[in-house]
C-alpha positions in Angstrom: -21.0 163.0 33.1 -24.7 161.9 33.3 -25.9 159.4 30.9 -28.4 160.6 28.3 -30.8 157.8 27.4 -33.6 158.4 24.9 -36.7 156.4 24.4 -38.3 157.1 21.1 -41.8 155.6 20.4 -43.7 156.2 17.1 -47.3 157.1 18.0 -49.9 154.4 17.2 -47.4 153.4 14.4 -49.4 151.0 12.1 -52.5 153.0 12.3 -50.6 156.3 11.9 -49.0 154.9 8.7 -52.4 154.0 7.3 -53.8 157.5 8.2 -50.7 159.1 6.6 -51.1 157.1 3.3 -54.8 157.5 3.1 -55.9 160.9 4.1 -59.6 159.9 4.1 -58.8 157.9 7.4 -57.5 160.9 9.3 -59.7 161.8 12.3 -61.6 158.4 12.0 -61.2 155.5 14.6 -58.8 153.3 12.7 -57.4 149.9 13.5 -55.0 147.6 11.9 -55.7 143.9 12.1 -57.5 140.9 10.8 -61.2 140.6 10.3 -63.5 139.7 13.3 -65.0 136.8 11.4 -61.5 135.3 11.0 -60.8 135.7 14.7 -58.6 138.8 13.9 -57.1 140.8 16.7 -56.2 144.5 16.8 -52.4 145.2 15.9 -52.7 148.9 16.4 -55.5 151.4 17.2 -55.5 155.1 16.4 -56.0 157.6 19.1 -59.5 158.1 17.8 -60.3 154.4 18.3 -58.6 154.4 21.8 -61.1 156.9 23.1 -63.7 154.0 22.8 -61.4 151.7 24.8 -60.1 149.8 21.9 -56.4 148.5 22.4 -54.0 146.6 20.6 -54.1 142.8 21.2 -57.8 143.2 21.7 -60.2 140.7 19.7 -61.5 142.6 16.7 -65.0 141.5 17.5 -64.7 143.0 20.9 -63.3 146.2 19.2 -66.2 146.5 16.8 -68.7 146.2 19.7 -66.9 149.0 21.6 -66.8 151.4 18.4 -69.6 150.5 15.9 -68.0 153.0 13.5 -64.5 151.4 13.6 -62.6 151.4 10.4 -60.6 148.2 10.1 -57.5 148.1 7.7 -55.5 145.1 7.0 -51.9 145.1 8.0 -49.1 145.9 5.7 -46.1 144.7 7.6 -43.5 145.1 4.9 -44.4 148.6 4.5 -44.1 149.1 8.3 -40.8 147.3 8.4 -39.4 149.6 5.6 -40.4 152.8 7.4 -39.1 151.5 10.8 -35.7 150.7 8.9 -35.6 154.5 7.8 -36.2 155.7 11.3 -33.6 153.5 12.8 -31.1 154.5 10.2 -31.8 158.2 11.3 -31.1 157.2 14.9 -28.0 155.5 14.1 -26.8 158.5 12.2 -27.1 160.3 15.6 -25.5 157.7 17.7 -24.3 154.0 17.1 -25.8 152.9 20.4 -29.4 152.2 19.4 -31.4 149.3 20.7 -34.5 148.6 18.8 -37.4 147.2 20.9 -39.9 146.6 18.2 -40.5 148.2 14.8 -42.0 151.4 16.5 -39.7 151.9 19.5 -36.1 152.0 20.4 -33.4 153.2 23.0 -30.8 155.5 22.2 -27.6 156.3 24.2 -26.8 159.9 23.3 -24.3 160.4 26.2 -21.4 161.0 23.6 -23.5 163.0 21.1 -22.3 166.6 20.8 -24.7 168.6 22.9 -27.3 170.7 21.2 -27.2 174.5 22.4 -30.6 174.0 24.1 -29.5 170.8 26.0 -31.7 167.6 26.2 -34.9 169.4 25.2 -33.2 170.6 22.0 -32.0 167.0 21.4 -35.5 165.6 21.8 -36.9 168.2 19.5 -34.2 167.3 16.8 -35.1 163.7 17.0 -38.9 164.5 16.7 -38.2 166.9 13.7 -35.9 164.4 12.0 -38.6 161.6 12.2 -41.2 163.9 10.8 -39.0 165.0 7.9 -38.1 161.4 7.0 -41.4 159.6 7.3 -44.1 162.3 8.1 -44.9 160.6 11.4 -45.0 161.7 15.0 -42.8 160.2 17.6 -43.0 160.5 21.4 -39.6 161.1 23.2 -38.6 160.6 26.8 -35.0 161.5 27.8 -33.4 160.7 31.2 -30.4 159.1 32.9 -31.8 155.5 32.6 -33.9 153.3 30.3 -36.8 152.9 32.8 -37.3 156.6 33.5 -36.9 157.6 29.8 -39.5 155.0 28.8 -42.0 156.2 31.3 -41.3 159.8 30.2 -42.0 159.0 26.6 -45.4 157.7 27.5 -46.7 160.6 29.5 -47.6 163.1 26.8 -48.6 161.0 23.9 -49.2 161.6 21.1 -46.3 163.7 19.8 -44.9 164.2 23.2 -41.5 165.3 24.6 -40.7 164.8 28.3 -37.3 165.5 29.7 -36.2 164.2 33.2 -32.9 166.1 34.3 -30.1 164.4 36.2 -31.0 164.3 39.8 -34.7 164.7 39.2 -35.6 161.1 38.8 -37.2 160.5 42.2 -39.2 163.6 42.2 -40.5 162.9 38.6 -41.5 159.2 39.5 -43.0 159.9 43.0 -46.5 160.9 42.0 -47.0 158.4 39.1 -49.0 155.2 39.8 -47.0 152.2 40.6 -48.4 150.4 37.4 -46.2 152.8 35.3 -43.2 150.7 36.3 -42.3 148.2 33.8 -43.1 144.7 35.0 -45.8 145.8 37.3 -49.1 144.5 36.1 -52.6 144.3 37.6 -51.7 141.3 39.9 -48.6 143.3 41.1 -50.5 146.4 41.7 -52.9 144.4 43.9 -50.2 142.9 46.0 -48.5 146.4 46.4 -51.8 148.0 47.2 -52.2 145.5 50.0 -49.1 147.2 51.5 -50.6 150.6 51.1 -48.3 151.2 48.0 -50.1 153.0 45.2 -47.5 155.5 43.8 -44.0 155.0 42.8 -43.0 157.4 45.6 -44.8 155.0 48.0 -42.8 152.1 46.8 -39.6 154.1 47.1 -40.3 154.3 50.9 -40.8 150.7 51.6 -38.1 148.8 53.1 -36.3 146.8 50.6 -36.2 143.8 52.9 -39.9 143.6 53.1 -40.2 143.8 49.2 -37.6 141.1 48.9 -39.4 138.9 51.3 -42.7 139.3 49.2 -41.3 139.4 45.6 -37.9 137.7 46.0 -35.2 139.1 43.7 -37.6 141.1 42.0 -38.3 143.1 45.0 -34.8 144.7 45.2 -35.1 145.6 41.5 -38.6 147.2 42.1 -37.2 149.2 44.9 -34.3 150.4 42.5 -36.6 151.4 39.7 -38.8 153.3 42.0 -35.8 155.2 43.3 -34.8 156.0 39.6 -32.0 153.5 39.7 -31.5 151.5 36.5 -27.7 151.0 35.3 -28.8 149.0 32.2 -26.8 149.8 29.1 -28.4 150.5 25.7 -27.6 147.2 23.8 -26.8 147.9 20.2 -27.2 144.3 19.1 -29.6 141.6 20.3 -29.2 137.9 19.9 -32.2 136.4 18.1 -33.6 133.6 20.4 -36.1 132.1 17.9 -37.9 132.6 14.6 -41.5 131.6 14.7 -44.8 131.7 12.7 -48.2 130.8 13.7 -51.7 130.8 12.2 -55.1 131.2 13.9 -57.7 129.5 11.8 -61.1 131.1 10.9 -62.8 127.8 11.8 -61.3 125.1 14.2 -59.7 122.3 12.3 -59.9 118.7 13.5 -56.6 116.7 13.9 -55.7 114.7 10.8 -54.7 115.5 7.2 -56.2 118.9 7.0 -54.4 120.0 10.0 -51.2 118.5 8.6 -51.7 120.4 5.4 -51.8 123.7 7.2 -48.3 122.8 8.6 -46.5 123.3 5.4 -47.0 127.0 4.6 -46.1 127.9 8.2 -42.9 126.0 7.9 -42.1 127.7 4.6 -42.6 131.1 6.2 -40.2 130.1 9.1 -37.6 128.9 6.5 -37.8 132.1 4.5 -37.2 134.3 7.6 -34.3 132.1 8.7 -32.5 132.5 5.4 -33.3 136.1 5.2 -31.5 136.6 8.5 -28.6 134.1 7.8 -29.6 131.8 10.7 -29.9 128.0 11.3 -31.1 126.3 14.3 -31.4 123.0 16.0 -34.5 123.0 18.0 -38.0 122.7 16.2 -41.0 123.8 18.5 -44.5 122.9 17.6 -47.5 125.0 19.2 -51.1 123.9 19.3 -54.1 125.6 20.8 -57.4 123.7 21.1 -60.8 125.0 20.6 -61.0 125.5 24.3 -57.9 127.6 24.4 -55.6 125.0 26.0 -52.2 125.5 24.5 -49.5 123.1 24.3 -45.9 123.0 22.9 -43.6 120.2 22.0 -39.9 120.2 20.9 -37.5 118.2 19.1 -33.7 118.9 18.9 -32.0 118.0 15.7 -28.4 116.7 15.5 -27.2 119.7 13.4 -28.6 123.2 12.7 -30.8 123.7 9.7 -32.7 126.4 7.8 -34.4 124.4 4.9 -38.1 123.9 5.0 -38.0 120.1 4.4 -36.0 119.4 7.4 -38.0 121.6 9.6 -41.3 120.2 8.3 -40.1 116.6 8.9 -39.4 117.3 12.6 -42.7 119.3 12.9 -44.9 116.9 11.1 -43.6 114.2 13.6 -44.4 116.3 16.6 -47.8 117.0 15.2 -48.7 113.4 14.7 -47.6 112.7 18.3 -49.4 115.7 19.8 -52.6 116.2 18.0 -55.2 114.0 19.6 -57.8 112.0 17.4 -61.1 113.9 17.2 -59.6 117.1 18.9 -60.1 120.3 17.2 -57.6 123.1 17.1 -57.8 126.9 16.6 -54.1 127.6 16.3 -50.9 126.1 14.9 -47.5 127.4 15.1 -43.8 126.4 14.4 -40.6 128.0 15.7 -36.9 127.4 15.3 -34.3 128.1 18.0 -30.9 127.0 19.3 -29.0 129.4 17.1 -25.8 129.3 19.4 -24.7 125.9 17.8 -22.1 126.0 14.9 -24.0 127.0 11.7 -22.5 124.2 9.5 -24.0 121.3 7.6 -23.1 117.7 8.6 -20.2 116.0 6.8 -21.4 113.5 4.2 -21.3 110.0 5.5 
């Protein structure tokens, strides 16, 4: 029996939530993110804003230049997280094999789900209607026999799309699409493939895998498989957390010294709170610094035992900061993360 893999992606999630909750924003070019004067970036853009070329991760100042009528709304991440939890609970009521990728998207393995009378298209319609009833939002759905094809399918008819690729139809579906649709192929990869005359996924599937391996190493064989619709990866219902991090970009660059050290404490407190909420302790403290010229550096210290309390994390991070921050240098970003959660989560024995 063919696998049934679903990729469900809430459309322009943060911006759509804001338009849902504030009807006066509907139809307007809306972005969610920080103010331009505070070096904010776009966390999400409505489809109206995207028509102007505004995209997520873009500097807010540039977004406002592209769209003078842009409406900026500050992020409400706790609201988005609550909505995401409702949607994921609905997915898990359908199948226990749910792999969240972010607050707005997830894979579902519905291979063992009782088939709808209308087959996969009816299943996709059911998922879309369920989300609409639960949270009054649109979700785009792709269904195929693999993760990679399902994800490509979900993106093709956004917003509110539903694309089903039947078993055996993967290569035909992929062939005319640009090679940049494949996960992991960025602008540089497109350039290198174009030099081989490869512009479509179908072109890529025709290239000798030995040639691709010679150019891209192990990634070459994987590229060839993906272009051929081959992707055996399973939906992982649980993911191990690798790190818990928090960082802050300053409205104005801060010189190394007491003021920069004062900015460290609230960042550490946030990391500690997140760790305790997830029941995690870690051993490796990482400090991240970005200078005014965008040069970024990281430094780590590994503790003798796992911790989650702010004082222990702050002590290690402050030591790293004093070592790394150069006198007279100015910094635009400061961040702290904790990792190394695979160690036993126990406190040291009293000496």
